C-alpha distance (Angstrom), angle and dihedral (degrees) to the residues before:
residue distance angle dihedral
N1 . . .
L2 3.77 . .
I3 3.79 109.6 .
F4 3.81 119.3 -165.4
I5 3.79 115.3 -165.6
N6 3.77 117.5 -175.2
G7 3.77 138.3 167.8
T8 3.75 140.5 131.9
M9 3.80 124.2 -65.3
G10 3.81 112.7 -68.6
I11 3.80 95.9 15.6
G12 3.83 94.0 116.6
K13 3.80 105.1 -99.3
T14 3.79 96.4 140.5
A15 3.81 94.7 42.7
T16 3.80 91.4 48.0
S17 3.81 91.5 46.7
R18 3.82 91.2 51.2
E19 3.81 90.4 50.9
L20 3.81 91.3 46.9
Q21 3.79 90.3 50.1
K22 3.82 88.2 59.8
L23 3.82 90.6 54.9
L24 3.79 101.9 44.0
P25 3.80 123.5 79.9
R26 3.81 120.1 -124.7
C27 3.78 92.4 3.7
V28 3.80 137.6 166.5
F29 3.81 127.2 -170.9
L30 3.81 129.8 -151.5
D31 3.80 121.1 -175.6
G32 3.81 109.7 -158.5
D33 3.80 89.5 -143.8
W34 3.80 88.8 69.5
C35 3.80 88.1 66.2
W36 3.77 92.4 63.1
D37 3.75 105.7 30.1
M38 3.80 94.2 138.4
S39 3.76 139.2 145.4
P40 2.88 119.3 -107.9
F41 3.79 92.8 27.5
T42 3.79 104.7 -131.5
V43 3.80 129.6 176.6
T44 3.79 116.4 -157.2
D45 3.80 131.5 146.1
E46 3.81 89.1 -105.9
I47 3.81 93.0 52.2
K48 3.81 93.6 44.0
A49 3.83 90.1 52.6
M50 3.81 91.3 47.9
V51 3.82 92.5 48.8
E52 3.80 92.7 49.7
D53 3.80 89.9 47.3
N54 3.81 90.9 51.1
I55 3.81 91.6 48.3
C56 3.81 92.5 50.0
H57 3.80 91.8 46.5
V58 3.81 92.9 52.6
L59 3.81 94.3 42.4
N60 3.82 92.1 49.0
N61 3.81 89.8 50.9
F62 3.80 90.1 51.6
L63 3.82 90.8 46.7
R64 3.82 90.6 53.8
C65 3.80 93.9 47.0
T66 3.81 113.0 97.0
A67 3.82 91.5 -155.9
F68 3.82 91.5 79.0
D69 3.79 132.2 66.3
N70 3.79 95.3 173.4
I71 3.80 130.4 41.3
I72 3.79 119.3 -172.5
F73 3.79 118.9 -161.9
C74 3.79 122.1 -179.8
W75 3.77 129.1 -179.3
V76 3.79 140.4 139.3
M77 3.88 94.6 -97.9
H78 3.83 91.7 168.6
Q79 3.81 93.6 179.1
Q80 3.80 129.1 55.6
T81 3.81 89.0 -131.5
I82 3.81 91.1 63.6
M83 3.80 92.3 55.0
D84 3.81 92.0 43.1
R85 3.81 92.1 49.1
L86 3.81 92.1 51.5
L87 3.80 93.5 46.0
S88 3.81 91.5 48.9
R89 3.81 88.7 60.2
L90 3.81 96.1 49.0
D91 3.79 126.8 91.0
T92 3.79 97.9 -130.3
H93 3.81 94.6 161.5
G94 3.79 105.9 138.9
S95 3.80 92.5 13.5
E96 3.77 131.6 104.4
V97 3.80 113.2 -135.0
F98 3.80 120.4 -146.6
R99 3.82 121.7 -170.3
F100 3.80 123.1 -162.8
S101 3.80 132.4 175.5
L102 3.77 119.3 -160.4
I103 3.80 111.9 -145.2
C104 3.80 134.7 171.5
S105 3.78 141.1 169.0
E106 3.80 119.2 -70.4
A107 3.81 90.0 -117.5
A108 3.81 92.5 53.9
L109 3.80 92.2 47.1
K110 3.82 92.4 48.5
Q111 3.79 90.5 51.3
R112 3.81 94.0 48.1
L113 3.79 92.7 48.2
H114 3.82 92.4 44.3
N115 3.82 88.7 54.1
D116 3.81 90.0 49.7
V117 3.82 90.9 50.6
V118 3.82 91.7 48.7
N119 3.81 89.8 49.1
G120 3.81 92.0 49.5
V121 3.80 93.9 -115.0
R122 3.82 95.1 117.8
E123 3.79 139.0 17.8
S124 3.81 118.9 -109.1
G125 3.83 94.3 -112.8
V126 3.79 90.0 69.5
I127 3.82 92.2 75.1
A128 3.81 96.0 67.5
R129 3.83 93.1 40.0
S130 3.77 93.0 49.8
L131 3.81 94.6 45.7
S132 3.80 90.8 49.9
R133 3.82 90.4 57.4
L134 3.80 98.1 43.2
G135 3.82 94.1 93.2
N136 3.81 92.9 52.3
Y137 3.80 91.7 73.0
R138 3.79 94.5 56.7
E139 3.82 88.5 63.9
M140 3.80 98.2 48.2
N141 3.79 127.9 107.0
T142 3.81 92.6 -107.6
R143 3.76 140.5 101.3
K144 3.81 108.1 -96.3
I145 3.78 122.0 -133.9
D146 3.79 115.0 -169.9
T147 3.80 107.5 -145.2
T148 3.81 95.6 -179.5
E149 3.79 93.1 111.1
I150 3.79 104.4 14.0
S151 3.78 132.7 79.8
A152 3.78 126.9 -118.9
K153 3.80 87.7 -105.3
Q154 3.80 90.9 55.0
A155 3.81 91.7 46.9
A156 3.81 88.6 51.7
Q157 3.80 89.8 51.8
V158 3.82 90.2 53.1
I159 3.81 90.2 51.9
Y160 3.81 91.8 45.8
G161 3.82 89.7 51.9
S162 3.80 90.1 52.8
I163 3.79 91.9 51.6
Y164 3.80 97.0 40.7
P165 3.81 107.0 25.6
K166 3.77 116.2 -170.5
């Protein structure tokens, strides 16, 4: 299983993915943010292409590895074309692909991001950027999970139930 989890910044992708990793057998987790954890953080066409190439390389290696039954990948992917471009470069033959978008209310997202800013986890500019992208995920070809009133652990349980229904 290849499990894509997307959503805007601060929505809970990483926390949900970590919780899901605890539930799934023979599982590996890749956070797309790890592929461009740089200082200074710079976004150019060259860097975006390199990051996507790195992500596809790592995911294809995981897909070929017989040690794993489940691969979790989370990243912002705020446009359907980003997800489609990545998937077009992956060898998913013999794999089932699951796509999830985490969404929540604007108020909940503002509060989460505000807490992150206060705790020094994020810079204040992230709030406006993240809120501006929130609506994008409602339009994507994914299953939506509203995290407004559920924990990352509960979101992970919803995803698990979709992958392994009773």
